[in-house]
C-alpha positions as CSV (number, residue, x, y, z in Angstrom):
1,M,-134.8,-17.4,4.2
2,A,-131.7,-17.9,6.3
3,R,-130.8,-15.4,8.9
4,P,-128.7,-12.6,7.4
5,T,-125.2,-12.4,8.5
6,R,-123.9,-9.6,10.7
7,R,-122.1,-8.2,7.6
8,F,-125.5,-7.9,5.9
9,F,-127.0,-6.0,8.9
10,L,-123.9,-3.7,9.0
11,G,-124.5,-2.6,5.5
12,A,-122.7,-4.7,2.9
13,A,-123.6,-3.0,-0.4
14,A,-123.3,-6.3,-2.2
15,S,-126.5,-7.5,-0.6
16,T,-128.6,-5.8,-3.1
17,A,-126.8,-7.3,-6.0
18,A,-127.0,-10.7,-4.4
19,G,-130.8,-10.5,-4.3
20,L,-131.3,-9.9,-0.6
21,A,-132.8,-6.5,-1.2
22,L,-135.0,-7.2,-4.2
23,R,-137.9,-9.7,-3.9
24,P,-139.2,-10.9,-7.3
25,G,-142.8,-11.5,-7.8
26,R,-144.4,-8.6,-5.8
27,T,-145.1,-5.7,-8.1
28,F,-147.3,-2.9,-6.7
29,A,-147.8,-0.6,-9.6
30,A,-150.4,-2.8,-11.2
31,S,-153.4,-2.0,-8.9
32,A,-154.2,0.1,-5.9
33,A,-155.9,-2.9,-4.4
34,N,-152.7,-4.9,-4.2
35,E,-152.1,-6.4,-0.7
36,V,-149.2,-4.9,1.2
37,S,-147.7,-7.2,3.8
38,V,-146.5,-5.2,6.8
39,G,-144.2,-6.0,9.8
40,F,-144.8,-3.8,12.8
41,I,-141.7,-3.1,15.0
42,G,-142.4,-1.5,18.3
43,M,-145.9,-2.2,19.8
44,G,-146.1,0.3,22.7
45,W,-148.5,3.2,22.9
46,R,-147.5,4.9,19.6
47,G,-147.1,1.5,17.8
48,G,-150.7,0.6,18.6
49,Q,-151.9,3.9,17.2
50,V,-150.0,3.6,14.0
51,Y,-151.1,0.0,13.6
52,E,-154.7,1.0,13.7
53,Q,-154.1,3.6,11.0
54,F,-152.5,1.0,8.7
55,M,-155.2,-1.5,9.4
56,G,-157.7,1.0,8.2
57,D,-156.7,-0.1,4.7
58,K,-158.4,-3.4,4.1
59,N,-155.6,-4.5,1.8
60,V,-152.9,-4.3,4.4
61,R,-151.9,-7.7,6.0
62,A,-150.3,-7.6,9.4
63,A,-147.6,-10.2,8.9
64,A,-145.4,-9.7,11.9
65,F,-145.3,-8.0,15.3
66,C,-142.1,-7.2,17.2
67,D,-141.4,-5.8,20.6
68,P,-138.7,-6.6,23.2
69,D,-141.6,-6.7,25.7
70,T,-143.9,-9.6,25.2
71,D,-146.6,-7.8,27.1
72,H,-146.7,-5.3,24.2
73,T,-147.3,-8.0,21.5
74,A,-149.7,-10.3,23.4
75,K,-152.9,-8.6,22.2
76,F,-151.7,-8.4,18.6
77,A,-150.6,-12.1,18.6
78,K,-154.1,-13.0,19.8
79,D,-155.8,-10.9,17.1
80,H,-153.5,-12.2,14.3
81,P,-152.7,-15.9,15.0
82,D,-151.0,-16.3,11.6
83,A,-148.6,-13.4,12.2
84,V,-145.0,-13.8,13.2
85,V,-144.5,-12.6,16.7
86,T,-140.9,-11.9,18.0
87,Q,-138.8,-9.9,20.3
88,D,-136.0,-9.5,17.7
89,L,-136.7,-7.1,14.9
90,R,-134.2,-8.9,12.7
91,R,-136.7,-11.7,12.4
92,V,-139.1,-9.3,10.8
93,I,-136.6,-7.6,8.5
94,E,-135.3,-11.0,7.2
95,N,-138.8,-12.3,6.4
96,P,-139.1,-12.6,2.6
97,D,-142.9,-12.4,2.8
98,I,-142.9,-8.8,4.3
99,D,-143.0,-5.9,1.9
100,A,-142.9,-3.0,4.4
101,V,-141.9,-2.4,8.0
102,V,-143.3,0.2,10.4
103,V,-140.7,1.4,13.0
104,T,-142.4,2.8,16.1
105,T,-139.7,1.9,18.6
106,P,-138.1,4.2,21.1
107,N,-136.0,6.9,19.4
108,H,-132.6,5.2,19.8
109,W,-133.7,2.4,17.5
110,H,-135.3,4.4,14.7
111,C,-132.3,4.8,12.4
112,L,-130.7,1.4,12.8
113,A,-133.9,-0.5,12.4
114,A,-134.8,1.6,9.3
115,I,-131.3,1.2,7.8
116,W,-131.4,-2.6,8.2
117,A,-134.8,-2.7,6.6
118,V,-133.8,-0.5,3.7
119,Q,-130.8,-2.6,3.0
120,A,-133.0,-5.7,3.0
121,G,-135.2,-4.0,0.4
122,K,-138.2,-3.3,2.7
123,H,-140.2,-0.2,2.3
124,V,-140.1,1.8,5.6
125,Y,-142.4,4.0,7.6
126,V,-140.4,5.3,10.5
127,E,-141.6,7.5,13.4
128,K,-140.0,10.8,14.2
129,P,-137.6,11.9,15.4
130,L,-135.1,10.5,13.0
131,G,-132.8,8.8,15.6
132,N,-130.7,10.2,18.4
133,T,-128.0,12.1,16.4
134,V,-127.5,14.1,13.3
135,W,-124.9,11.6,12.0
136,E,-127.1,8.5,12.2
137,G,-130.0,10.3,10.4
138,R,-127.6,11.0,7.6
139,Q,-126.6,7.3,7.3
140,L,-130.3,6.4,6.8
141,V,-130.7,9.1,4.1
142,N,-127.6,7.7,2.4
143,A,-129.0,4.1,2.7
144,I,-132.2,5.2,1.0
145,D,-130.2,6.9,-1.8
146,Q,-128.4,3.7,-2.4
147,N,-131.7,1.7,-2.6
148,P,-133.9,3.9,-4.8
149,Q,-136.5,1.1,-5.1
150,V,-137.3,1.5,-1.5
151,I,-140.2,3.8,-0.4
152,A,-139.4,5.5,2.9
153,Q,-141.6,7.9,4.8
154,I,-141.2,9.6,8.2
155,G,-144.1,10.0,10.6
156,T,-144.4,13.8,10.5
157,Q,-148.1,13.3,9.6
158,Q,-149.0,17.0,9.5
159,R,-147.4,17.0,6.0
160,S,-150.4,15.0,4.8
161,D,-152.9,17.6,6.1
162,P,-154.3,19.6,3.1
163,L,-154.2,22.6,5.4
164,Q,-150.5,22.8,4.9
165,A,-150.8,23.5,1.2
166,E,-153.6,26.0,1.7
167,A,-151.5,27.9,4.3
168,K,-148.4,27.9,2.0
169,H,-150.5,29.2,-0.9
170,Y,-152.0,31.9,1.3
171,L,-148.6,33.1,2.6
172,H,-146.4,32.6,-0.4
173,G,-148.7,32.4,-3.5
174,E,-151.3,35.0,-2.7
175,Q,-148.9,36.8,-0.3
176,K,-151.9,38.0,1.7
177,L,-149.8,39.1,4.7
178,G,-146.7,40.4,2.9
179,K,-143.2,39.1,3.3
180,P,-142.5,36.7,6.1
181,L,-140.1,38.3,8.6
182,Y,-139.5,35.7,11.4
183,V,-141.1,32.7,13.1
184,Q,-141.9,32.1,16.8
185,A,-142.5,28.5,17.7
186,C,-143.6,26.9,20.9
187,R,-144.4,23.7,22.7
188,F,-146.1,24.2,25.9
189,G,-147.5,20.9,27.3
190,V,-147.7,19.9,31.0
191,R,-145.9,16.8,32.0
192,E,-145.0,15.1,35.3
193,P,-141.6,14.2,36.8
194,I,-140.5,10.6,36.2
195,G,-139.4,9.7,39.7
196,K,-136.0,9.1,41.2
197,R,-135.3,5.7,42.6
198,Q,-132.6,5.0,45.2
199,E,-131.7,1.7,43.5
200,A,-131.5,1.1,39.8
201,L,-134.6,0.0,38.0
202,V,-134.8,-3.7,37.1
203,P,-136.5,-4.2,33.7
204,P,-139.7,-6.3,33.7
205,K,-139.2,-10.0,33.2
206,T,-141.2,-9.7,30.0
207,V,-138.5,-7.5,28.4
208,D,-135.4,-8.7,26.5
209,Y,-133.4,-5.8,27.8
210,N,-130.5,-6.4,25.4
211,L,-132.8,-6.0,22.5
212,W,-134.6,-3.1,24.1
213,L,-131.3,-1.3,24.4
214,G,-130.0,-2.1,20.9
215,P,-127.5,0.6,20.0
216,A,-127.9,2.6,23.2
217,A,-125.4,2.5,26.0
218,E,-126.1,0.2,29.0
219,E,-126.5,2.5,31.9
220,P,-128.4,2.2,35.2
221,L,-131.9,3.7,35.2
222,Y,-133.2,5.5,38.2
223,R,-136.6,6.5,36.9
224,D,-139.8,4.7,38.0
225,K,-140.7,2.9,34.8
226,L,-138.9,1.7,31.7
227,H,-141.4,2.5,29.0
228,Y,-142.3,5.9,27.5
229,D,-140.1,7.8,30.0
230,W,-137.1,6.9,27.9
231,H,-138.0,10.2,26.2
232,W,-136.4,12.1,29.0
233,D,-133.0,10.4,28.9
234,F,-130.6,11.6,26.2
235,N,-129.3,8.0,26.0
236,T,-132.5,6.8,24.4
237,G,-134.6,9.9,23.8
238,A,-134.4,13.6,22.9
239,G,-136.6,15.3,25.5
240,E,-139.6,17.4,24.5
241,M,-137.4,19.1,21.9
242,G,-137.2,15.8,20.1
243,N,-140.7,14.6,20.9
244,W,-142.9,17.5,19.8
245,G,-140.1,19.6,18.2
246,P,-140.0,17.6,14.9
247,H,-143.7,18.1,14.3
248,I,-143.6,21.9,15.0
249,L,-140.3,22.6,13.3
250,D,-141.3,20.4,10.3
251,D,-144.4,22.6,10.0
252,V,-142.2,25.7,10.2
253,R,-139.9,24.3,7.5
254,N,-142.8,23.3,5.3
255,V,-145.1,26.2,5.7
256,A,-142.9,29.2,6.5
257,F,-139.8,28.2,4.5
258,Q,-141.4,25.9,1.8
259,D,-138.5,23.5,2.6
260,S,-136.0,26.0,1.2
261,V,-133.8,25.8,4.3
262,A,-132.4,22.4,5.3
263,I,-130.9,23.3,8.7
264,P,-130.1,26.5,10.6
265,S,-126.8,28.3,10.0
266,R,-126.5,29.4,13.7
267,V,-128.0,28.1,16.9
268,F,-128.2,29.3,20.5
269,A,-130.0,27.5,23.4
270,C,-130.6,27.9,27.1
271,G,-132.7,26.1,29.6
272,G,-132.7,23.4,32.2
273,R,-134.5,20.7,34.1
274,V,-136.0,22.7,36.9
275,V,-138.6,22.3,39.7
276,W,-138.6,18.6,39.4
277,D,-136.1,16.4,41.3
278,D,-136.2,13.3,39.2
279,A,-134.0,11.0,37.1
280,G,-134.5,12.8,33.8
281,N,-131.7,14.7,32.1
282,T,-133.4,16.5,29.3
283,P,-134.6,20.1,29.8
284,N,-138.2,20.8,30.7
285,L,-137.6,24.5,30.0
286,H,-135.8,25.2,26.7
287,M,-135.3,28.2,24.5
288,A,-133.6,28.2,21.1
289,Y,-132.6,30.8,18.6
290,L,-132.3,29.1,15.2
291,D,-130.9,31.5,12.6
292,T,-131.1,31.0,8.8
293,P,-130.2,33.1,5.8
294,E,-133.9,33.7,5.1
295,M,-135.2,34.6,8.6
296,P,-134.8,33.6,12.2
297,V,-136.8,31.1,14.2
298,F,-137.3,31.6,18.0
299,L,-138.5,28.6,20.0
300,G,-139.8,28.3,23.5
301,L,-140.6,25.0,25.3
302,S,-142.0,24.2,28.8
303,N,-143.4,21.1,30.4
304,L,-144.5,23.0,33.5
305,P,-147.9,24.5,34.2
306,K,-148.0,28.2,33.3
307,R,-147.7,29.1,37.0
308,P,-147.5,27.1,40.3
309,G,-150.9,25.6,41.1
310,A,-152.2,26.0,37.6
311,K,-153.3,23.0,35.5
312,G,-152.9,24.4,32.0
313,P,-149.7,25.3,30.1
314,L,-148.4,28.6,28.8
315,R,-149.8,30.1,25.6
316,F,-148.0,32.4,23.2
317,R,-150.0,34.6,20.9
318,G,-152.9,32.1,21.2
319,V,-150.8,29.0,20.6
320,E,-149.8,26.2,22.9
321,S,-148.0,23.8,20.5
322,G,-147.4,25.4,17.1
323,Y,-145.9,28.5,15.5
324,V,-146.4,32.1,14.5
325,V,-145.2,33.4,11.1
326,Q,-144.8,37.2,11.5
327,C,-145.2,39.0,8.2
328,E,-145.0,42.6,7.1
329,D,-148.8,43.1,7.1
330,G,-150.0,40.6,9.7
331,Y,-149.3,37.1,11.0
332,Y,-150.3,33.5,10.7
333,T,-150.7,31.1,13.6
334,G,-150.5,27.4,13.0
335,W,-150.9,24.2,15.0
336,R,-151.9,20.6,14.3
337,G,-155.1,20.6,12.3
338,G,-155.7,24.4,12.3
339,G,-154.4,27.8,11.6
340,R,-155.5,31.5,11.6
341,A,-154.4,34.6,9.6
342,Y,-154.6,38.0,11.2
343,D,-153.9,41.5,10.0
344,A,-151.4,43.8,11.6
345,D,-154.0,45.0,14.1
346,G,-154.9,41.4,15.2
347,K,-158.2,41.2,13.2
348,L,-159.0,37.7,12.1
349,L,-158.8,37.4,8.3
350,R,-159.2,33.7,7.7
351,E,-159.4,30.5,9.6
352,F,-157.9,27.3,8.3
353,R,-159.2,23.9,9.3
354,G,-157.4,20.6,8.6
355,N,-157.5,17.0,9.6
356,G,-154.1,16.8,11.4
357,G,-152.7,14.5,8.8
358,G,-155.0,11.5,9.3
359,G,-154.2,10.2,5.8
360,H,-150.4,10.0,6.3
361,T,-150.2,6.2,6.3
362,D,-152.5,6.1,3.3
363,N,-150.1,8.3,1.5
364,F,-147.3,5.9,2.3
365,L,-149.2,2.9,1.0
366,K,-150.2,4.7,-2.2
367,A,-146.5,5.4,-2.9
368,V,-145.6,1.8,-2.1
369,R,-148.2,0.4,-4.4
370,A,-147.2,2.8,-7.2
371,G,-143.5,2.2,-6.6
372,D,-143.1,5.9,-6.8
373,A,-141.3,7.8,-3.9
374,S,-142.2,11.1,-5.5
375,L,-145.8,10.6,-4.2
376,L,-144.6,10.8,-0.6
377,N,-145.7,13.8,1.5
378,A,-142.9,13.3,4.0
379,P,-139.8,11.6,2.5
380,V,-137.2,10.6,5.1
381,V,-134.8,13.3,3.9
382,Q,-137.2,16.1,4.9
383,G,-137.6,14.4,8.3
384,H,-133.8,14.3,8.7
385,Y,-133.6,18.0,8.2
386,S,-136.5,18.9,10.5
387,T,-135.2,16.5,13.2
388,N,-131.8,18.2,12.9
389,W,-133.2,21.5,14.0
390,C,-134.2,19.7,17.2
391,H,-130.9,17.9,17.5
392,L,-128.9,21.1,17.1
393,A,-131.0,22.8,19.8
394,N,-130.4,19.9,22.1
395,V,-126.7,19.8,21.3
396,A,-126.4,23.6,22.0
397,F,-128.0,23.0,25.4
398,R,-125.8,20.0,26.2
399,S,-122.6,21.8,25.2
400,G,-123.5,24.9,27.3
401,G,-122.2,26.4,30.5
402,P,-123.5,28.8,33.2
403,V,-126.2,31.2,32.3
404,D,-125.3,34.8,31.6
405,G,-128.5,36.9,31.6
406,D,-127.0,39.7,29.5
407,Q,-125.9,37.2,26.8
408,V,-129.3,35.5,26.7
409,V,-131.0,38.9,26.2
410,G,-128.5,40.1,23.6
411,V,-127.9,37.0,21.6
412,A,-130.4,38.0,18.9
413,D,-129.3,41.7,18.8
414,G,-132.5,42.9,20.4
415,H,-134.8,41.2,17.8
416,P,-138.4,41.8,18.8
417,G,-139.3,38.2,18.1
418,W,-136.7,36.9,20.5
419,N,-137.6,39.5,23.1
420,A,-141.3,38.6,23.1
421,M,-140.6,34.9,23.6
422,L,-137.9,35.7,26.2
423,E,-140.2,37.9,28.2
424,L,-142.9,35.2,28.4
425,M,-140.3,32.6,29.5
426,Q,-138.8,34.9,32.1
427,E,-142.2,35.6,33.7
428,H,-142.8,31.9,33.7
429,V,-139.5,31.2,35.4
430,H,-139.9,33.9,37.9
431,S,-143.4,32.7,38.8
432,Y,-141.7,29.5,40.2
433,G,-139.2,31.6,42.2
434,L,-136.3,30.4,40.0
435,D,-133.0,32.1,39.3
436,P,-131.9,31.4,35.7
437,K,-128.4,31.3,37.0
438,D,-128.9,28.3,39.3
439,S,-127.1,25.0,38.7
440,A,-130.0,23.4,36.9
441,S,-129.8,25.9,34.0
442,Q,-127.3,26.4,31.3
443,M,-126.7,28.3,28.0
444,S,-124.6,27.8,24.9
445,Q,-122.5,30.1,22.8
446,L,-124.0,31.2,19.6
447,L,-122.8,28.3,17.5
448,S,-122.2,28.3,13.7
449,I,-123.1,25.3,11.5
450,D,-121.9,24.2,8.1
451,P,-125.1,22.9,6.4
452,G,-123.0,20.9,3.9
453,S,-121.1,18.8,6.4
454,E,-123.8,19.1,9.1
455,Q,-121.0,20.0,11.6
456,F,-120.4,22.9,13.9
457,T,-117.6,25.3,13.0
458,G,-115.8,28.1,14.8
459,A,-116.1,29.0,18.5
460,G,-117.5,26.2,20.7
461,S,-117.5,23.7,17.8
462,E,-115.2,21.1,19.4
463,Q,-117.4,20.7,22.4
464,A,-120.7,20.7,20.3
465,N,-119.5,18.3,17.6
466,Q,-119.0,15.5,20.1
467,Y,-122.8,15.2,20.5
468,L,-123.4,14.8,16.7
469,R,-122.5,11.1,16.8
470,R,-122.5,8.4,19.5
471,E,-120.8,5.1,20.1
472,C,-123.1,2.1,19.8
473,R,-122.9,-1.2,21.5
474,P,-121.4,-4.2,19.7
475,E,-123.8,-6.1,17.5
476,F,-125.8,-2.9,17.1
477,E,-123.4,-0.5,15.4
478,I,-124.9,2.0,13.0
479,P,-123.0,1.5,9.7
480,E,-121.3,4.4,8.0
481,I,-122.8,4.7,4.5
482,A,-121.2,6.7,1.7
């Protein structure tokens, strides 16, 4: 197959009609044993994990491996001598022998890689978060809507854990704990600073840096290493809010809201990158108030040990990375692979045990073979909405100004759910001798959001809306898709 033109990769709708998106002769509905030919894009740490999950299916053929760093593909090339190995993901997407692509790149590539694949008629499994901005996630959703033959799943694997359905039935079907009132969510996980060089980092010689950057801006890097620590730079990542946040808030949307709320109607955020003097620009302390017509969600995040000298992270109501659904007659605590229900006095009523979503790639392959997107546990559109909760919390932080302690306390009108999370975070900050008003911290206004347009409205909206979309480098523009 000839290399697609730039017009194809920028989303010419005529490509489907011309036959570029539909490959005759490979029908998956006939048998669950049908081979699926997969191209893997992004072979770093997470890419290797997801590869192993896919290869657990004996009828998956690893047809291609792609990474801008040849060190990342070397092992896979050795293990699969017949596979295509390339630094350019377009060589994978244009390959007519590939049925599905797996996108486990850094965040800034997620949406563009997936859009190109969808427009080429490839089925797509794409890691969370769904890109770097609200707007680009919407373009991927629109591309999928235009290509209904494509099966597209996001890697929020906890949706494939049977525990989720059990917890939803317990909370909403049996209503064992009464009406849900509010949610408190948290991500407390200890990380280390990423260094701060005097001179800009020179990418390894094994890396095609142009292809690594893709749509991201070319800016000097002053961290110690190129890989993984891109998470902590808003140019290529979304911080801890965009790293663990999509998992936790997807669980909240799924279990607490039963997906009834797409995105919040109001958001407030405060936080900062504190204690560390490094090259990161994403917050390592972050709080967000995410309001919805049904009930509010209060989120706390920290990458610091619970106190100076400690090794472990904070915990909130017994949870390090998860959520609490407070109900009229008790509460439910959930985390990856587990959950507990308590009565109003804190007595354990039931324990839930799951598998953390280990069958998520199997669910994707089942839908691909059946040609039925309704079988997906985590369709991309749900990933778009859950990711947006994180994007909006990040945008609120980025558009903020100096901290006003009284406003932080009063933003939720004295709500006990906010007050409890705030008290924990204040004690945490004070243990490090920090003043929330220092230059490393900031807070937003209480921003309003129009769910239909996915835009901020009212006070503070002009500043906030500038972060909902970004400029991309030539050759790697994300197409606008109606």
